[in-house]
Residue, then its C-alpha position, 0 to 999 in steps of 0.5 A: k110767786t116762786v117755788g121753794p122746798g116748803p114743809l116736810p112731805p106729809g107724814w107723821w112722827y112716832d114717839s121714837g122721833v122717827y118721821v114716816v112719809s104717807d102716800s100723800g108724800f108722792y102727791h107733794l112731789m107731783d105738786k112740786v113738779e107742776q109748780c116748777y113747770r109753771q115757773g118755766w124751770m123744766d120743759e113739758r116732756a120732763m114734767r110729764h115723765l116725772i109725774g108718770m114716775y111718781n105715779r108709778a112709785l106711788k102705785h107700788y107703795e099703795n100695793g105694799r111694794v116699798r122696795q120697788s117704790k124706792h127703786v123708782l124714786m132712785q130712778v127719778m133722782d137719776y133722771v133729774e140728775r141726768e137732765k139738770g142743765k138740759l130739760i130741768k133747770d138747777e132750781t128744779y134739780y134742787i127741789l126735786y132731788y132732795r125732796t125725792k131723796f127724803v121721801k124715799n128715805h122715810l117711807f114706811d117699810t114693814 
């Protein structure tokens, strides 16, 4: 079994055609991290760091701090980009970078 991008992170469509990611989207990202780790596509230190960052972004989101949540997700993207080829293999980069970007761009912002 391998890891792929899979379906959209959990969320809902509005009648206007806008897709909004729910807080479950953060768990979707954490699940992708764990799947990539099990494939041997990242080391344990990177896996733990990413899970911690996604948890921090989730807490911000749950507390209505969407801007801060998006900032943490940008930090995740920077980290994944910086560690590509070092702590993180290319497969993980492509899955996490673009999934994280999608979640960041589709969070409900009041």
